[in-house]
N, C-alpha and C positions, 0 to 999 in steps of 0.2 A: 540530597540537594536542598540547601536552605533557600527560603524565599528571599528575594531581593526586595529592598525598599522601593516603593513606587514613587513617581515623580510629582504627585499632586495630593493635596489635602482634601478633607471632606467638602462636598459641595455645599454643605450648610454653613461653612465659614464665610464671613463677609468677603466679597470679591476683592476689596482693597487688600485685606490681609493675605488672601490667596496670591494676589499678584506680587506682593512683597516677598512672599516665601519663594515663589518661582524665581524672582530676580536673584535672591541669595543662593538658591539651590543651584542655578545654572550660571552664576557668576556675572552674567551680563545679558541684557535683552538680545534676542536674536541669535543666541549661541547655537541654536539648532535650526538654522535656516528659517527663522520666523515661526517655527512650529509651536513654541511656548505661547506666543500671543494667540495663535489660532486655537490651541487647546482651551485657553481661557475663554475665548469667544464662544466656542462650542458649548462649554460647560455653563456659561451664563444663560444660553437660550438655544438648546439643540433644535427646537421646533422652527427656529428662524433659518436654519441651514439644512433642510432635508437633503439637498443635493450634495452634501459633504459625506453622506453615510453610505457604507457598504451594507449588504444584506447577508445575514447568515444563510448558508446553504447555496449561495450563488457561486457559480464556477465561471471565472473569467475566460475569454477565448485563449486557447492553447494551454490552459492551466491544468496541473495534475490534481491540486487540492481544492476543496471547497473553502469559501470564506468561513471562518469558524464562529463569528459572532456579528451581531448588528452594531453599527456605530461608526464613529469617525476614527480613522487610523491616525492617531495623533503623534506617535513617536515611532521611529524607524530603526532598522538594523544598522548599527554603527553610530547612532547619535551619541554625543558625549554629554554626560550630566555633571561631570567633574573632571579635573585633570587626571589623565591616566585611565579613564573609564570609557568603555564603549558598550552601548546597549546591545544585548545579545539576541533580541527578537523585535517584535512589534507590539504596540499597545493599542487596543481598540477600545474607545470610550463609548459606552452605550448611551450616556446622557440620561440615565435613569437611577432609581434607588437600588441598593443591593437586593439581589434575588429576583430581579425582573427581566433582565436581558439574557436570553438563552445562549449557551455555549455548546457548539456542535463539534463532533469529530470531523476533522478535515479530510480524513482518508481512512480506509480500512486498516485495522491493526489490532494489537493486543495490549490492553490497558493494564497498568499497574498503579496502585496508590499505596505508597509505603505507610507503615503503621502510624508514623508521627506526622503525616501530611494532612493538614487541616483544609488547605485551599488548593491543592495541586494534584494533578494526575499526569502521567506520561504514557504515551502510546508507542509501542515498538512497531516499526514498519520493516518487515523482513527484507523487502526488496525495494530500494529507492526507485520510484518511477522514472526519475531522470538519469539514474545510473544503476540499472537493474543488477542485482547481485550484491549491492552494498546495503547494509542495514543502517537505518536511521531511526531517530526517536522524535516524537512531537510532544512538547511540554506546554501545559496549560496551567496558569496559576492566578491567584487573587480571587478564587471562588469561595469566599467566606465573608461574614460580616465583620465589623470592626473588632469584635471580641473573639474572633476565631471560630464562631459557630459556622460549620460547613454549609456551603450552598451547592456542594457536589451532589449529583443525582443519587438517590437511595440505592440504586443498583450497584454502586461502587463504594462500599464502606471501606474504611481504613483497613489496610492489610490485603486488599484485592490484588491478585497477581495473575497476569497473563489472561485477562478476560477479553474474548474477542468482541470487538465493536465494529460496526460497518460505518462507512462515511455517512454523515448526517445524523448519527445517533446523538441523543441529548446527553451531555456530560454533566451539566450543572448550569449555574447562572453567574453572571458577573458579580463581583463583590468588591470590597475595599479593605481587605485585611492586609496589613503590611508585614506580618510576621511577628509583630509585637502587639499584644492586646492593648486597646485604648489609644493607639496611634495610627489611625486609619489613613489610607491614601484615597485618591479619587476612584470612583467606581469604573473598573475597566478589566479587560482580559489581557494578560501578557502571554504571547504565543511565540514559541521559538522552535527551531529545528536543530536537534542536538546530534552530534556525531557519536558513532559507536566506537568502543575502544578496541575493536577487532576480536574481542573474546565474548561478545554478547552482552556487554554492559554499556550504559550511557556514561558519557564523560561529564565533567563538572560544567553545568550550564552557565555558571557565573563568569566564565572566561569566553570572550567572543571567539577565540580561536577554536573553541570546541563546538561552535555552532555554524550553521550554513546560512547564506544569504537567502531569504525566503522569496525573493522576487520571481525567479523562474517557476517556483512551485505554485504561487498564487496568481501569476500572470499580471502582476502590477510591479512597477519599479518601486522598491521599498528599501533600497540601499542608500543610506544618507550620503555616502561619498559620491554618488552619481548625480547629485543635485536634481532629485525627482520633482514632479509636479507638486504645487502647493497643496492640492487636495488629492490624495492617493485614491484612485478609483479604477475600476476595470476599464481598459481601453475599449472604444466602440468596436463592435463586431464588424469585420470586413470580409469581403468575398475571398475565398481561398485562392491562392495562386494556382492557375491550371498546371497540371503535370505535363511534362513533355509528351508529345503524341505517341512516342514509343512506349510510354509507361501507362497510358490511359487504358482503362478496361471498363466494360459494362459490369454492373453488379452481378455477382454470382447468385443465382437462385438457390434458396435453401430448401431442398426437398430431399427427404430420406431415400436411400436406395432400397430396392425391394428385397425382401428376405429370399435366401437361397434354399436349396434342398437341405434336409436334416443332415447332421454330421454323420459320417460313416463310423463304424465301430472300431476301425483301426486307422492308424495314420500311415499313409503310403511313404515309402522311402523315395524321395524325389531326386532326380538326377540333375536338375538345374532349377534355379529360382525364377528365371524369366517367365516360365509358364504360370507362376503364381501371381504375376502382375503386382509385385510389391509396391505399395502406393508411394507417390511423392518423391521420386528420384532418390530413394534411400537405399544404400547398400545393405544387403542382408547381414554382412559381417559386423556392421555397427550394432544392429539390433541383437545379434547373437554374441556380442561381447568379445569379438575376435579381431578387431582392427581399431586403429587409432587415427582419427582425422588430423591432417596437418593444415587444412584450410576449411572454411565454411562450405557446406553443401549448397548447390544451386537450387534452393527451395523457393517455392511460391508461398511466401508467408502472408498471412492475413491478420490484421489487428482484430482482436476480440470485439473492439468497439464497433466493428462493421456488422456483427451478427445481429439477428433480431433481438428486440428488447427482452422478450421472455427468456431467451437463451443467456443474455448478458447477466441476468440476476444471479446466476450461479458462479460468477467469477469474483474472487476476492480482490484481485488487483487488475481491474479492467483496463485502465489507461495504457499499461505497458505490456500486457500479455499478447503474444502472437502465437499463431498455430499454423500448421501446414494446411493450406487451403483445401487439400484433397479430402480432409476428414470433416470439414465444417458441417456439411449436411447431416452426416450420421451423428456427430457429436450433439448438434442441436436437437435431433430427434430423440436421442437418449435423455438429454437434460429436460426436455419438455415432459417426459414421463417420470423423471426421477423425483425423490422426495425433496422438499424445499431445503432441507438441512444439508443436502449434498452440495459441496462447493469445490471450486478448482483453485488451487494455489499456484501451480506452475505448469507451463507446457514447454514452449521452445526456450532453449538457452544457447547463447553463443559460446564460442570457445573461451572468450574473455570472462564471461559471467561464470562459467564452470570453473575456471582457474581461481577466481576470487572465492567462490563457495568452498572449493576443495582446500584452499590455503587457510581459510578462516574457520573451517569446521573443527569442532572439538571431537568429532567422531568420524575421522577421515575414512575409516574402514567401511563405513556405510554410505560414502559419497563416491560416485564414479570419478575416476581420474579424468582430467581434461582431455577431450578428444575421443573418449570412449562412452560418454553418456548417451543413452537413448534419447534424452531431451534435445540433443543436437539435430534430431530428425524432425522436430516439430510434431511428432506423432505420439510422444509419451506424455502422460498427464499425471500429475500428483493431485489426487482428490483429498478432501478432508470432510469432516462433518461438524456442524455446529453443536451436535450432541455432546462432544467432548472438547468444545472450544477450539476446534480445528487443529488439534495437536496431531502430529504424525510421528512415525518412527517407532523404535523399540520402546515398549512400555507405555505407549500413548493410549492404547485401547481402541484405536480406530477400527480395528478388525471386528470389534464387538458391537459396533453401532448398527442401527437399523439401516443407515445409508450404505454401509459397507456390505451388509447382507443383500440389499437390493442390487448392488453392482454385481455381486457374485451370481445372482439369479438371472439377471437380465442383460448384462453388458455385451455378452457374445452375440446377441441378436442384433446389435448395432455395429458389430465389427471390432469390439474391444475385448482384450484378454488381460489377465493378471500374469505378466511374464515370469516373474520370479517365484510364483507358486510352483512352477515346474519348468525351470529354465532349460533343462536338457530337452524337454518336449519341444520348446520353442526352437532350439537349435536344429532339431531333427526336421521340424516343419519347414524351416528356412534352408535346410541342407547346408548348414554351416559346420564345417568339419575341422577348421583350425582351432587351436587351443584357446581357452578362455584367458583373457589378459588379467582379469581381476575377479576374485570370488565375491559374490554378493550374498549377504545374509537375508534369506527369504523373510524371516520374521520382522525385519526392519522395513520391508517394502510392500506391505499389504495395501498401502495407499497408492502405489505406482501401477498404472495401467497403460496399455499400449494399443494403438489402433493398427490393425492389419487389414481391415476391410472384411466384408462378409464372406468373400470366397475363402479366405484363410481362417477366419474365426469359426467358420462352420466345421472346420477340421479339428478344432481345439477340443481336447478332452479334459474338462476340469478335474 
């Protein structure tokens, strides 16, 4: 992905020359809804307009992403800088010199910096918070000085691939590198949301059709076609609309269940599963790989964002993750004792999300067919560890991490088991006698754990 030329010259150029260049660049004054003039006004004296600026790390109401940098959002998604061109993202002007205004990760993901990228990084988001199951990419550029000396954080040298970063991590600093040494642009960050090609690669960011409107992700109207406010800022926080009385509930206390008696030495052959009190309205045949859902289960799903703060720190994708409420207390009890490196990638998946993942996966033999996934129960968790950059699956090495060893030693005490370590034992435990619909490779699923509750996990023989 080549760097695009930015819309402004060096701040050190005379204002009159800069204004003339903007006129020629955009063909006529006001071609972008008056934004050209406001950008010039901001660059002349940012301190005179502090109320124009957004703050790095700020999250607007209802937004999934953090604001990635300080400054004035001068140009929007869809702005036209010349005939036939449409801007693919937003430009945030810090109003400072190169290397002074921090750039932060807007969301958790996996950072790549290609070997020839001097000023750019891209972060892979495996599950779009607004369309879970769809992969997207966040592109950040202009983080270099006029001569192409990088202002990207030292943690991400050229050639970095799939390095996990959490939301709010420092990526670098705003710069003014245009892509051609000696021809700088105004100091700013260009930020865009890039589509995936369906095979795990980002599309060409230079084409607006390959990017997404950032407005719903940042909680600000940033689509030029929608005639947004002159100064793009977070809307004022308002009181949430009350839920209908039939849906209102008191907060669920988060208290761990008490340990049960030690596990017996043998697993009894059970005649029915109702005596086991399988949690959360989940049929045993789904967890035992023997039935296919045709509709969503009637689950009581809880957003992970409702969990206590200490528990939330273990979630990679907090805004969109949901879980079966029946396991919330025991999961938080586990996480409160777990190593800090242990993270959660996925819990609940809808039928539509599983269809997308199955369709786009390059290793479909390790992905459950739609309707058969234990994730449909809201009781299955895909863990990962920062020790190996949160990679999972065959060859990832997750099973060799200290976090995985901690799970194997302690998870059963909180009601969790590793189901594919001994899938036949799970089927016996649940008294599932029907044939398995899809064979699962145990070596590919060491990250996958299942909540059965303490009454059942006490019977599990690792």
